[in-house]
C-alpha atoms as an extended CHARMM CRD file, in Angstrom:
* protein
*
       289  EXT
         1         1  MET       CA             27.4450000000       -1.7660000000       -9.3350000000  PROA      1               0.0000000000
         2         2  THR       CA             27.8160000000       -2.3610000000       -5.6110000000  PROA      2               0.0000000000
         3         3  HSD       CA             24.8760000000       -1.7160000000       -3.3080000000  PROA      3               0.0000000000
         4         4  ASP       CA             24.3760000000       -1.9220000000        0.4310000000  PROA      4               0.0000000000
         5         5  HSD       CA             20.8250000000       -3.1900000000        0.7400000000  PROA      5               0.0000000000
         6         6  ASP       CA             20.7990000000       -3.9270000000        4.4890000000  PROA      6               0.0000000000
         7         7  LEU       CA             20.2940000000       -0.3060000000        5.4810000000  PROA      7               0.0000000000
         8         8  GLY       CA             18.2270000000       -0.8050000000        8.5950000000  PROA      8               0.0000000000
         9         9  LEU       CA             14.9280000000        0.5700000000        9.7440000000  PROA      9               0.0000000000
        10        10  ARG       CA             16.0730000000        4.1740000000        9.9420000000  PROA      10              0.0000000000
        11        11  HSD       CA             16.6910000000        4.2980000000        6.1900000000  PROA      11              0.0000000000
        12        12  ASP       CA             13.2560000000        3.0350000000        5.1730000000  PROA      12              0.0000000000
        13        13  LEU       CA             10.5890000000        5.6750000000        5.3220000000  PROA      13              0.0000000000
        14        14  PRO       CA              7.6590000000        4.2250000000        7.2530000000  PROA      14              0.0000000000
        15        15  ARG       CA              4.0780000000        4.2120000000        6.2200000000  PROA      15              0.0000000000
        16        16  ILE       CA              2.3790000000        6.7870000000        8.4290000000  PROA      16              0.0000000000
        17        17  VAL       CA             -1.1950000000        7.3750000000        9.4610000000  PROA      17              0.0000000000
        18        18  ARG       CA             -2.7410000000        9.2630000000        6.5900000000  PROA      18              0.0000000000
        19        19  THR       CA             -3.8210000000       12.5400000000        8.1790000000  PROA      19              0.0000000000
        20        20  GLY       CA             -3.7500000000       14.7870000000        5.1100000000  PROA      20              0.0000000000
        21        21  ARG       CA             -2.3290000000       18.2810000000        5.0040000000  PROA      21              0.0000000000
        22        22  ARG       CA             -4.7090000000       19.7450000000        7.5190000000  PROA      22              0.0000000000
        23        23  GLY       CA             -3.9790000000       16.9650000000        9.9710000000  PROA      23              0.0000000000
        24        24  LEU       CA             -0.2300000000       17.2860000000        9.5590000000  PROA      24              0.0000000000
        25        25  LEU       CA             -0.3160000000       21.0110000000       10.0850000000  PROA      25              0.0000000000
        26        26  GLY       CA             -2.5550000000       20.6110000000       13.1020000000  PROA      26              0.0000000000
        27        27  LEU       CA             -0.0500000000       18.2360000000       14.6450000000  PROA      27              0.0000000000
        28        28  ALA       CA              2.9920000000       20.3190000000       13.8130000000  PROA      28              0.0000000000
        29        29  GLY       CA              3.1190000000       21.9200000000       17.2700000000  PROA      29              0.0000000000
        30        30  GLY       CA              3.0810000000       18.6120000000       19.1360000000  PROA      30              0.0000000000
        31        31  VAL       CA              6.0020000000       16.3410000000       19.8970000000  PROA      31              0.0000000000
        32        32  GLY       CA              6.0090000000       12.9060000000       18.3200000000  PROA      32              0.0000000000
        33        33  ALA       CA              2.7670000000       13.5810000000       16.4890000000  PROA      33              0.0000000000
        34        34  LEU       CA              3.3390000000       11.0580000000       13.7270000000  PROA      34              0.0000000000
        35        35  ALA       CA              3.0770000000        7.3860000000       14.5890000000  PROA      35              0.0000000000
        36        36  VAL       CA              5.6110000000        5.1490000000       12.8660000000  PROA      36              0.0000000000
        37        37  ALA       CA              3.8840000000        2.1490000000       11.3520000000  PROA      37              0.0000000000
        38        38  GLY       CA              6.2030000000       -0.5270000000       10.0520000000  PROA      38              0.0000000000
        39        39  CYS       CA              8.8430000000       -0.6530000000        7.3930000000  PROA      39              0.0000000000
        40        40  ALA       CA              8.4370000000       -1.1540000000        3.6620000000  PROA      40              0.0000000000
        41        41  ALA       CA             10.2470000000       -3.8100000000        1.6940000000  PROA      41              0.0000000000
        42        42  ASP       CA             13.6210000000       -3.4540000000        0.0160000000  PROA      42              0.0000000000
        43        43  ASP       CA             13.8680000000       -1.0630000000       -2.9440000000  PROA      43              0.0000000000
        44        44  ARG       CA             17.0160000000       -1.8680000000       -4.8450000000  PROA      44              0.0000000000
        45        45  PRO       CA             18.4520000000       -1.8980000000       -8.3510000000  PROA      45              0.0000000000
        46        46  ALA       CA             20.4610000000       -4.7940000000       -9.7340000000  PROA      46              0.0000000000
        47        47  ALA       CA             24.0240000000       -5.1360000000       -8.6040000000  PROA      47              0.0000000000
        48        48  SER       CA             25.3690000000       -5.5310000000      -12.1340000000  PROA      48              0.0000000000
        49        49  ALA       CA             23.6970000000       -2.8110000000      -14.2790000000  PROA      49              0.0000000000
        50        50  PRO       CA             21.7590000000       -2.2920000000      -15.2510000000  PROA      50              0.0000000000
        51        51  SER       CA             -4.9180000000       -4.6210000000      -26.2490000000  PROA      51              0.0000000000
        52        52  SER       CA             -5.8650000000       -4.6710000000      -29.3010000000  PROA      52              0.0000000000
        53        53  THR       CA             -8.0830000000       -1.8190000000      -30.6230000000  PROA      53              0.0000000000
        54        54  PRO       CA            -11.6280000000       -2.8400000000      -31.7240000000  PROA      54              0.0000000000
        55        55  THR       CA            -12.0420000000       -2.8740000000      -35.5270000000  PROA      55              0.0000000000
        56        56  PRO       CA            -14.1740000000        0.0900000000      -36.6610000000  PROA      56              0.0000000000
        57        57  SER       CA            -17.5940000000       -0.8770000000      -38.0030000000  PROA      57              0.0000000000
        58        58  ALA       CA            -20.8020000000        0.7760000000      -39.0500000000  PROA      58              0.0000000000
        59        59  SER       CA            -22.3550000000       -0.0250000000      -35.6840000000  PROA      59              0.0000000000
        60        60  PRO       CA            -20.6790000000        1.2510000000      -32.5170000000  PROA      60              0.0000000000
        61        61  SER       CA            -18.8920000000       -1.4830000000      -30.6140000000  PROA      61              0.0000000000
        62        62  PRO       CA            -19.5030000000       -1.7900000000      -26.8770000000  PROA      62              0.0000000000
        63        63  THR       CA            -16.7300000000       -0.4860000000      -24.6560000000  PROA      63              0.0000000000
        64        64  PRO       CA            -14.4940000000       -3.3870000000      -23.6080000000  PROA      64              0.0000000000
        65        65  PRO       CA            -14.1550000000       -4.0750000000      -19.8870000000  PROA      65              0.0000000000
        66        66  PRO       CA            -11.0460000000       -2.7450000000      -18.1260000000  PROA      66              0.0000000000
        67        67  SER       CA             -7.9840000000       -4.8830000000      -18.6470000000  PROA      67              0.0000000000
        68        68  PRO       CA             -6.4950000000       -6.5130000000      -15.5380000000  PROA      68              0.0000000000
        69        69  THR       CA             -3.0670000000       -5.4940000000      -16.8560000000  PROA      69              0.0000000000
        70        70  ALA       CA             -1.6310000000       -2.0800000000      -16.0330000000  PROA      70              0.0000000000
        71        71  THR       CA             -2.2360000000       -0.3350000000      -19.3500000000  PROA      71              0.0000000000
        72        72  ALA       CA             -2.2550000000        3.3460000000      -20.2520000000  PROA      72              0.0000000000
        73        73  THR       CA             -5.4390000000        5.1220000000      -19.2040000000  PROA      73              0.0000000000
        74        74  ARG       CA             -7.1910000000        8.0550000000      -20.8490000000  PROA      74              0.0000000000
        75        75  HSD       CA             -7.9720000000       10.1800000000      -17.8100000000  PROA      75              0.0000000000
        76        76  PRO       CA             -6.1420000000       10.8480000000      -14.5240000000  PROA      76              0.0000000000
        77        77  ILE       CA             -7.6260000000        9.3150000000      -11.3880000000  PROA      77              0.0000000000
        78        78  ASP       CA            -10.2030000000       11.5490000000       -9.6920000000  PROA      78              0.0000000000
        79        79  PRO       CA             -8.4260000000       13.2100000000       -6.7280000000  PROA      79              0.0000000000
        80        80  LYS       CA            -11.4980000000       12.4730000000       -4.5980000000  PROA      80              0.0000000000
        81        81  ALA       CA            -10.7410000000        8.7490000000       -4.9640000000  PROA      81              0.0000000000
        82        82  GLY       CA             -8.3360000000        8.9280000000       -2.0130000000  PROA      82              0.0000000000
        83        83  GLU       CA             -4.9860000000       10.1930000000       -0.8090000000  PROA      83              0.0000000000
        84        84  ILE       CA             -1.8420000000        9.0370000000       -2.5600000000  PROA      84              0.0000000000
        85        85  PRO       CA             -0.4290000000        6.1940000000       -0.4220000000  PROA      85              0.0000000000
        86        86  GLU       CA              2.5930000000        6.6550000000        1.7920000000  PROA      86              0.0000000000
        87        87  GLU       CA              5.4940000000        4.5220000000        0.5570000000  PROA      87              0.0000000000
        88        88  THR       CA              9.1280000000        3.8200000000        1.3900000000  PROA      88              0.0000000000
        89        89  GLN       CA             11.6720000000        6.3120000000        0.0970000000  PROA      89              0.0000000000
        90        90  GLY       CA             14.0530000000        3.4410000000       -0.6520000000  PROA      90              0.0000000000
        91        91  PRO       CA             17.8140000000        3.4820000000       -0.0220000000  PROA      91              0.0000000000
        92        92  PHE       CA             18.7940000000        6.1010000000       -2.6330000000  PROA      92              0.0000000000
        93        93  PRO       CA             16.8980000000        9.3100000000       -1.7830000000  PROA      93              0.0000000000
        94        94  ALA       CA             19.8310000000       11.7760000000       -1.6090000000  PROA      94              0.0000000000
        95        95  ASN       CA             17.7520000000       13.8820000000        0.7800000000  PROA      95              0.0000000000
        96        96  GLY       CA             20.2330000000       13.7100000000        3.6400000000  PROA      96              0.0000000000
        97        97  SER       CA             18.6630000000       10.6850000000        5.3310000000  PROA      97              0.0000000000
        98        98  ASN       CA             21.1030000000        8.2240000000        3.7470000000  PROA      98              0.0000000000
        99        99  GLY       CA             24.2920000000        9.9610000000        2.7120000000  PROA      99              0.0000000000
       100       100  PRO       CA             24.1370000000       12.6710000000        0.0180000000  PROA      100             0.0000000000
       101       101  ASP       CA             21.7410000000       15.6150000000        0.2160000000  PROA      101             0.0000000000
       102       102  VAL       CA             20.9590000000       17.3850000000       -3.0760000000  PROA      102             0.0000000000
       103       103  LEU       CA             18.0640000000       19.3570000000       -1.6240000000  PROA      103             0.0000000000
       104       104  THR       CA             20.3490000000       22.0050000000       -0.1690000000  PROA      104             0.0000000000
       105       105  GLU       CA             22.4100000000       22.3960000000       -3.3530000000  PROA      105             0.0000000000
       106       106  ALA       CA             22.0390000000       25.3310000000       -5.7240000000  PROA      106             0.0000000000
       107       107  GLY       CA             20.4740000000       24.1790000000       -8.9780000000  PROA      107             0.0000000000
       108       108  VAL       CA             18.2240000000       21.4370000000       -7.5980000000  PROA      108             0.0000000000
       109       109  VAL       CA             15.0930000000       23.4850000000       -8.3380000000  PROA      109             0.0000000000
       110       110  ARG       CA             14.6630000000       22.7410000000      -12.0390000000  PROA      110             0.0000000000
       111       111  ARG       CA             12.1070000000       21.4550000000      -14.5180000000  PROA      111             0.0000000000
       112       112  ASP       CA             14.4830000000       19.4420000000      -16.7000000000  PROA      112             0.0000000000
       113       113  ILE       CA             16.1460000000       16.7980000000      -14.5240000000  PROA      113             0.0000000000
       114       114  ARG       CA             17.8270000000       14.8200000000      -17.3070000000  PROA      114             0.0000000000
       115       115  GLY       CA             21.1990000000       16.4730000000      -16.8400000000  PROA      115             0.0000000000
       116       116  SER       CA             23.4080000000       16.7240000000      -13.7840000000  PROA      116             0.0000000000
       117       117  PHE       CA             23.9910000000       20.1230000000      -12.1870000000  PROA      117             0.0000000000
       118       118  GLY       CA             26.7030000000       21.8820000000      -10.2000000000  PROA      118             0.0000000000
       119       119  ARG       CA             30.0800000000       20.1980000000      -10.6010000000  PROA      119             0.0000000000
       120       120  ALA       CA             28.6140000000       17.1770000000      -12.4270000000  PROA      120             0.0000000000
       121       121  SER       CA             27.9270000000       17.2420000000      -16.1540000000  PROA      121             0.0000000000
       122       122  GLY       CA             26.4550000000       13.8860000000      -17.1980000000  PROA      122             0.0000000000
       123       123  VAL       CA             23.1230000000       13.6120000000      -19.0090000000  PROA      123             0.0000000000
       124       124  ALA       CA             20.7420000000       10.6640000000      -18.6140000000  PROA      124             0.0000000000
       125       125  GLN       CA             19.7120000000        9.1020000000      -21.9250000000  PROA      125             0.0000000000
       126       126  GLY       CA             16.4080000000        7.4530000000      -22.7230000000  PROA      126             0.0000000000
       127       127  VAL       CA             12.8790000000        7.8660000000      -24.0470000000  PROA      127             0.0000000000
       128       128  PRO       CA             11.6940000000       11.3760000000      -23.0780000000  PROA      128             0.0000000000
       129       129  VAL       CA              8.8940000000       11.7040000000      -20.5230000000  PROA      129             0.0000000000
       130       130  THR       CA              7.1130000000       14.8800000000      -19.4720000000  PROA      130             0.0000000000
       131       131  LEU       CA              5.8130000000       14.1720000000      -15.9790000000  PROA      131             0.0000000000
       132       132  ARG       CA              2.8670000000       16.3670000000      -15.0050000000  PROA      132             0.0000000000
       133       133  MET       CA              1.6420000000       16.2700000000      -11.4240000000  PROA      133             0.0000000000
       134       134  ARG       CA             -1.1600000000       18.1500000000       -9.7200000000  PROA      134             0.0000000000
       135       135  ILE       CA             -1.0560000000       18.3840000000       -5.9420000000  PROA      135             0.0000000000
       136       136  PHE       CA             -4.2840000000       18.5670000000       -3.9340000000  PROA      136             0.0000000000
       137       137  ASP       CA             -5.2880000000       18.9760000000       -0.3080000000  PROA      137             0.0000000000
       138       138  LEU       CA             -7.9260000000       16.2890000000        0.2670000000  PROA      138             0.0000000000
       139       139  ALA       CA            -10.1120000000       16.5700000000        3.3660000000  PROA      139             0.0000000000
       140       140  GLY       CA            -13.1280000000       14.3000000000        3.1850000000  PROA      140             0.0000000000
       141       141  THR       CA            -14.7910000000       15.2430000000       -0.0970000000  PROA      141             0.0000000000
       142       142  ASP       CA            -13.2180000000       18.6970000000       -0.1220000000  PROA      142             0.0000000000
       143       143  VAL       CA            -10.4690000000       18.8740000000       -2.7680000000  PROA      143             0.0000000000
       144       144  THR       CA             -8.3630000000       22.0220000000       -3.0340000000  PROA      144             0.0000000000
       145       145  PRO       CA             -5.3250000000       22.6080000000       -5.2770000000  PROA      145             0.0000000000
       146       146  LEU       CA             -2.2700000000       22.9270000000       -3.0480000000  PROA      146             0.0000000000
       147       147  ALA       CA             -0.6870000000       26.0850000000       -4.4650000000  PROA      147             0.0000000000
       148       148  GLY       CA              2.9250000000       26.6090000000       -3.4460000000  PROA      148             0.0000000000
       149       149  ALA       CA              3.5520000000       22.9890000000       -2.5040000000  PROA      149             0.0000000000
       150       150  ALA       CA              6.8220000000       21.4970000000       -3.7430000000  PROA      150             0.0000000000
       151       151  VAL       CA              7.7660000000       18.0630000000       -5.0580000000  PROA      151             0.0000000000
       152       152  TYR       CA             11.1890000000       16.4390000000       -4.9850000000  PROA      152             0.0000000000
       153       153  ALA       CA             11.3520000000       13.6460000000       -7.5910000000  PROA      153             0.0000000000
       154       154  TRP       CA             14.0960000000       11.0780000000       -8.1980000000  PROA      154             0.0000000000
       155       155  GLN       CA             14.4980000000        7.9000000000      -10.2290000000  PROA      155             0.0000000000
       156       156  CYS       CA             16.9720000000        5.4500000000      -11.7300000000  PROA      156             0.0000000000
       157       157  ASP       CA             18.4250000000        5.9420000000      -15.1900000000  PROA      157             0.0000000000
       158       158  ARG       CA             17.9840000000        3.7800000000      -18.2930000000  PROA      158             0.0000000000
       159       159  GLU       CA             20.5720000000        1.3360000000      -16.9630000000  PROA      159             0.0000000000
       160       160  GLY       CA             18.8160000000        1.0050000000      -13.5890000000  PROA      160             0.0000000000
       161       161  ARG       CA             21.3570000000        3.1420000000      -11.6940000000  PROA      161             0.0000000000
       162       162  TYR       CA             20.6630000000        5.8560000000       -9.1420000000  PROA      162             0.0000000000
       163       163  SER       CA             22.8960000000        8.9070000000       -9.3690000000  PROA      163             0.0000000000
       164       164  LEU       CA             25.1310000000        9.5910000000       -6.3470000000  PROA      164             0.0000000000
       165       165  TYR       CA             24.9030000000        5.9460000000       -5.2210000000  PROA      165             0.0000000000
       166       166  ASN       CA             25.4930000000        3.3340000000       -7.9220000000  PROA      166             0.0000000000
       167       167  ASP       CA             28.6790000000        2.5340000000       -9.8220000000  PROA      167             0.0000000000
       168       168  GLY       CA             28.7140000000        4.2920000000      -13.1630000000  PROA      168             0.0000000000
       169       169  ALA       CA             26.5050000000        7.1380000000      -11.8580000000  PROA      169             0.0000000000
       170       170  ARG       CA             28.0620000000        7.8440000000       -8.4680000000  PROA      170             0.0000000000
       171       171  ASP       CA             29.6370000000       11.1160000000       -9.6550000000  PROA      171             0.0000000000
       172       172  GLU       CA             26.4040000000       12.3650000000      -11.2430000000  PROA      172             0.0000000000
       173       173  ASN       CA             23.2650000000       13.8970000000       -9.7340000000  PROA      173             0.0000000000
       174       174  TYR       CA             20.9340000000       13.6500000000      -12.7130000000  PROA      174             0.0000000000
       175       175  LEU       CA             17.3050000000       12.5270000000      -12.4950000000  PROA      175             0.0000000000
       176       176  ARG       CA             16.7530000000       14.4810000000       -9.2840000000  PROA      176             0.0000000000
       177       177  GLY       CA             14.9870000000       17.8120000000       -8.9500000000  PROA      177             0.0000000000
       178       178  VAL       CA             12.4450000000       19.9890000000       -7.1930000000  PROA      178             0.0000000000
       179       179  GLN       CA              9.5120000000       21.9200000000       -8.6130000000  PROA      179             0.0000000000
       180       180  GLU       CA              6.9430000000       24.2590000000       -7.0450000000  PROA      180             0.0000000000
       181       181  ALA       CA              3.2080000000       23.9100000000       -7.6970000000  PROA      181             0.0000000000
       182       182  GLY       CA              1.3720000000       26.8100000000       -9.3140000000  PROA      182             0.0000000000
       183       183  ALA       CA             -1.9670000000       28.3030000000       -8.2870000000  PROA      183             0.0000000000
       184       184  ASP       CA             -3.8260000000       25.2330000000       -9.6020000000  PROA      184             0.0000000000
       185       185  GLY       CA             -1.4690000000       22.7870000000       -7.8650000000  PROA      185             0.0000000000
       186       186  SER       CA              0.2910000000       21.8270000000      -11.1120000000  PROA      186             0.0000000000
       187       187  LEU       CA              3.9900000000       21.2430000000      -11.7140000000  PROA      187             0.0000000000
       188       188  GLU       CA              6.0710000000       19.4880000000      -14.3500000000  PROA      188             0.0000000000
       189       189  PHE       CA              9.3550000000       17.6190000000      -14.7980000000  PROA      189             0.0000000000
       190       190  LEU       CA             11.1810000000       16.6810000000      -17.9940000000  PROA      190             0.0000000000
       191       191  THR       CA             12.8360000000       13.2940000000      -17.5380000000  PROA      191             0.0000000000
       192       192  VAL       CA             13.4090000000        9.9240000000      -19.2220000000  PROA      192             0.0000000000
       193       193  PHE       CA             11.5940000000        6.6350000000      -18.8600000000  PROA      193             0.0000000000
       194       194  PRO       CA             13.3390000000        4.7380000000      -16.0420000000  PROA      194             0.0000000000
       195       195  GLY       CA             14.9300000000        1.3480000000      -16.5110000000  PROA      195             0.0000000000
       196       196  CYS       CA             13.5810000000       -1.7670000000      -14.8230000000  PROA      196             0.0000000000
       197       197  TYR       CA             15.9520000000       -3.3380000000      -12.3270000000  PROA      197             0.0000000000
       198       198  PRO       CA             15.4620000000       -6.6950000000      -10.5530000000  PROA      198             0.0000000000
       199       199  GLN       CA             12.5110000000       -7.0910000000       -8.1810000000  PROA      199             0.0000000000
       200       200  ARG       CA             10.9530000000       -3.6760000000       -8.8750000000  PROA      200             0.0000000000
       201       201  TRP       CA              8.2160000000       -2.4890000000      -11.2110000000  PROA      201             0.0000000000
       202       202  PRO       CA              9.1030000000        0.6580000000      -13.2510000000  PROA      202             0.0000000000
       203       203  HSD       CA              8.5970000000        3.6390000000      -10.9540000000  PROA      203             0.0000000000
       204       204  ILE       CA              9.5840000000        7.1470000000       -9.8640000000  PROA      204             0.0000000000
       205       205  HSD       CA              9.9840000000        8.2720000000       -6.2490000000  PROA      205             0.0000000000
       206       206  PHE       CA              8.6920000000       11.6010000000       -4.9650000000  PROA      206             0.0000000000
       207       207  GLU       CA              8.2070000000       13.6230000000       -1.7960000000  PROA      207             0.0000000000
       208       208  VAL       CA              5.5950000000       16.3640000000       -1.3340000000  PROA      208             0.0000000000
       209       209  TYR       CA              6.5240000000       19.3320000000        0.8550000000  PROA      209             0.0000000000
       210       210  GLU       CA              4.4670000000       22.1860000000        2.2520000000  PROA      210             0.0000000000
       211       211  SER       CA              6.5170000000       24.7490000000        0.3350000000  PROA      211             0.0000000000
       212       212  LEU       CA              9.6130000000       25.2060000000       -1.7930000000  PROA      212             0.0000000000
       213       213  GLY       CA             11.4360000000       26.5120000000        1.2740000000  PROA      213             0.0000000000
       214       214  HSD       CA             10.6080000000       23.3400000000        3.1910000000  PROA      214             0.0000000000
       215       215  ALA       CA             11.7770000000       21.1760000000        0.2890000000  PROA      215             0.0000000000
       216       216  THR       CA             15.1220000000       22.8770000000       -0.2170000000  PROA      216             0.0000000000
       217       217  ARG       CA             15.8600000000       22.6040000000        3.4870000000  PROA      217             0.0000000000
       218       218  GLY       CA             14.5930000000       19.0250000000        3.6570000000  PROA      218             0.0000000000
       219       219  ALA       CA             12.3680000000       20.3120000000        6.4560000000  PROA      219             0.0000000000
       220       220  SER       CA              9.6050000000       18.3590000000        8.1290000000  PROA      220             0.0000000000
       221       221  PRO       CA              6.8240000000       17.7240000000        7.9700000000  PROA      221             0.0000000000
       222       222  LYS       CA              6.7870000000       16.1290000000        4.5610000000  PROA      222             0.0000000000
       223       223  LEU       CA              3.1990000000       15.9300000000        3.4150000000  PROA      223             0.0000000000
       224       224  ARG       CA              3.8000000000       12.6240000000        1.6560000000  PROA      224             0.0000000000
       225       225  THR       CA              6.5040000000       10.2800000000        0.3830000000  PROA      225             0.0000000000
       226       226  SER       CA              5.2860000000        8.0010000000       -2.3780000000  PROA      226             0.0000000000
       227       227  GLN       CA              6.0570000000        6.3270000000       -5.6890000000  PROA      227             0.0000000000
       228       228  LEU       CA              4.2980000000        6.3720000000       -9.0480000000  PROA      228             0.0000000000
       229       229  ALA       CA              3.9750000000        3.3740000000      -11.3710000000  PROA      229             0.0000000000
       230       230  PHE       CA              4.0750000000        3.0970000000      -15.1630000000  PROA      230             0.0000000000
       231       231  PRO       CA              1.5630000000        1.1110000000      -17.2750000000  PROA      231             0.0000000000
       232       232  ALA       CA              2.6230000000       -2.3120000000      -18.5160000000  PROA      232             0.0000000000
       233       233  ASP       CA              1.9680000000       -1.7090000000      -22.2150000000  PROA      233             0.0000000000
       234       234  VAL       CA              3.9940000000        1.4990000000      -22.3060000000  PROA      234             0.0000000000
       235       235  SER       CA              6.7940000000       -0.1040000000      -20.2910000000  PROA      235             0.0000000000
       236       236  ALA       CA              6.9730000000       -3.0580000000      -22.6890000000  PROA      236             0.0000000000
       237       237  ALA       CA              7.1230000000       -0.7340000000      -25.6920000000  PROA      237             0.0000000000
       238       238  VAL       CA              9.9030000000        1.3540000000      -24.1690000000  PROA      238             0.0000000000
       239       239  TYR       CA             11.9530000000       -1.6630000000      -23.1260000000  PROA      239             0.0000000000
       240       240  ALA       CA             11.8050000000       -3.0010000000      -26.6860000000  PROA      240             0.0000000000
       241       241  SER       CA             13.5740000000        0.1630000000      -27.8740000000  PROA      241             0.0000000000
       242       242  PRO       CA             17.3610000000        0.6740000000      -28.1500000000  PROA      242             0.0000000000
       243       243  GLY       CA             19.2570000000        1.2310000000      -24.9280000000  PROA      243             0.0000000000
       244       244  TYR       CA             16.8270000000       -0.5690000000      -22.6250000000  PROA      244             0.0000000000
       245       245  GLY       CA             17.9500000000       -4.1330000000      -23.2980000000  PROA      245             0.0000000000
       246       246  ALA       CA             18.9390000000       -4.7940000000      -19.6660000000  PROA      246             0.0000000000
       247       247  SER       CA             15.3720000000       -4.0210000000      -18.5710000000  PROA      247             0.0000000000
       248       248  VAL       CA             13.7660000000       -6.7380000000      -20.7120000000  PROA      248             0.0000000000
       249       249  PRO       CA             14.4860000000       -9.7920000000      -18.4990000000  PROA      249             0.0000000000
       250       250  ASN       CA             13.8720000000       -7.8110000000      -15.3120000000  PROA      250             0.0000000000
       251       251  PHE       CA             10.4940000000       -6.5870000000      -16.5280000000  PROA      251             0.0000000000
       252       252  ALA       CA              9.5250000000      -10.0900000000      -17.6350000000  PROA      252             0.0000000000
       253       253  ALA       CA             10.2070000000      -11.3480000000      -14.1050000000  PROA      253             0.0000000000
       254       254  ILE       CA              8.1460000000       -8.7500000000      -12.1990000000  PROA      254             0.0000000000
       255       255  SER       CA              4.4600000000       -7.9160000000      -11.8730000000  PROA      255             0.0000000000
       256       256  LEU       CA              2.4850000000       -5.3690000000       -9.8990000000  PROA      256             0.0000000000
       257       257  ASP       CA              1.2790000000       -8.2120000000       -7.6960000000  PROA      257             0.0000000000
       258       258  SER       CA              4.8270000000       -9.2670000000       -6.8430000000  PROA      258             0.0000000000
       259       259  ASP       CA              6.3500000000       -5.7920000000       -6.5430000000  PROA      259             0.0000000000
       260       260  SER       CA              7.3140000000       -4.9620000000       -2.9620000000  PROA      260             0.0000000000
       261       261  VAL       CA              5.6530000000       -1.5240000000       -3.0820000000  PROA      261             0.0000000000
       262       262  PHE       CA              2.6700000000       -1.8430000000       -5.4270000000  PROA      262             0.0000000000
       263       263  ARG       CA              1.4300000000       -5.3250000000       -4.5210000000  PROA      263             0.0000000000
       264       264  ASP       CA             -0.8940000000       -3.8970000000       -1.8620000000  PROA      264             0.0000000000
       265       265  GLY       CA             -2.5630000000       -1.5850000000       -4.3820000000  PROA      265             0.0000000000
       266       266  HSD       CA             -1.5040000000        0.7880000000       -7.1420000000  PROA      266             0.0000000000
       267       267  SER       CA             -4.6540000000        2.3430000000       -8.6180000000  PROA      267             0.0000000000
       268       268  LEU       CA             -3.9670000000        5.7810000000       -7.0990000000  PROA      268             0.0000000000
       269       269  GLN       CA             -0.3080000000        5.6810000000       -8.2040000000  PROA      269             0.0000000000
       270       270  MET       CA             -0.6610000000        4.5980000000      -11.8360000000  PROA      270             0.0000000000
       271       271  VAL       CA              0.1110000000        7.4420000000      -14.2370000000  PROA      271             0.0000000000
       272       272  THR       CA             -1.9860000000        8.2710000000      -17.2770000000  PROA      272             0.0000000000
       273       273  MET       CA              0.1760000000        8.2060000000      -20.4160000000  PROA      273             0.0000000000
       274       274  THR       CA             -0.0510000000        9.5030000000      -23.9560000000  PROA      274             0.0000000000
       275       275  GLY       CA              2.5790000000        9.5440000000      -26.6920000000  PROA      275             0.0000000000
       276       276  SER       CA              4.9850000000        7.0710000000      -28.2330000000  PROA      276             0.0000000000
       277       277  VAL       CA              8.5420000000        5.8050000000      -28.0470000000  PROA      277             0.0000000000
       278       278  ALA       CA              9.4520000000        7.8490000000      -31.1130000000  PROA      278             0.0000000000
       279       279  ASP       CA              7.9100000000       11.1260000000      -29.9360000000  PROA      279             0.0000000000
       280       280  GLY       CA              8.1970000000       10.7540000000      -26.1840000000  PROA      280             0.0000000000
       281       281  TYR       CA              5.4520000000       10.4370000000      -23.5810000000  PROA      281             0.0000000000
       282       282  VAL       CA              3.4040000000       12.6450000000      -21.2980000000  PROA      282             0.0000000000
       283       283  ALA       CA              2.6730000000       11.0490000000      -17.9080000000  PROA      283             0.0000000000
       284       284  THR       CA              0.0130000000       12.6190000000      -15.6870000000  PROA      284             0.0000000000
       285       285  LEU       CA             -0.7840000000       11.9780000000      -12.0270000000  PROA      285             0.0000000000
       286       286  ASN       CA             -3.0910000000       13.6200000000       -9.5030000000  PROA      286             0.0000000000
       287       287  VAL       CA             -1.5390000000       13.6480000000       -6.0300000000  PROA      287             0.0000000000
       288       288  PRO       CA             -4.0560000000       14.2130000000       -3.2180000000  PROA      288             0.0000000000
       289       289  VAL       CA             -2.4330000000       14.4780000000        0.2390000000  PROA      289             0.0000000000
């Protein structure tokens, strides 16, 4: 694959002052209401491709302390814990800011993003993942489901390639799609576990929009651009399975502390996961904005 990684400041989505939905809407009538605050680090795939359980006993065992490693958790993070952080969109968003724009194409609103749509016909292979997100409006301690909000999600494939950009996937548009939140703020995507490419922890990108109409026009303001992270134990299990061989050395060389996006904190972006490689996984994330 050939990548142009020196894309300049205008292609990296800045971290903005976290104002929340109410703040963003209140500023919508003003000019230049959002203050640009720096530029996130490079987000690029490779150029060439891609706890043990306590033994049951008669007496209850004390609960072990949390592991410092990013392992699968049982419950989603409380949405009152804080807003999902603003992160870089990276160089492969296909939202019109850096080349292709899938958001205005018929067929982009879909639950199952594993296959390409429109003129493309490829299907991304890999361990199945059902990604469940719940979008909230967080204002102080007031948490309200954000009914009617929309999420655009995109990710690399099993080989670490982004559709529409990287060699081998340039003619595809799989692993990209938009969904609208229901009355309780919930939405869902069917996807595959992403590969791990050099210098990045396994992740999925997403943008939160005020409405489906805003999303499919790529209209501002976006309520949030962020990335979610996958637990280390699940990632290791997936990368030991067939088809993910190229991810093994890349995953061994990266940590959350060295990742360009998650090294400043990831607790609000770590998905809860259940399932297995054989049966597929369910990943859950609360997204307060």
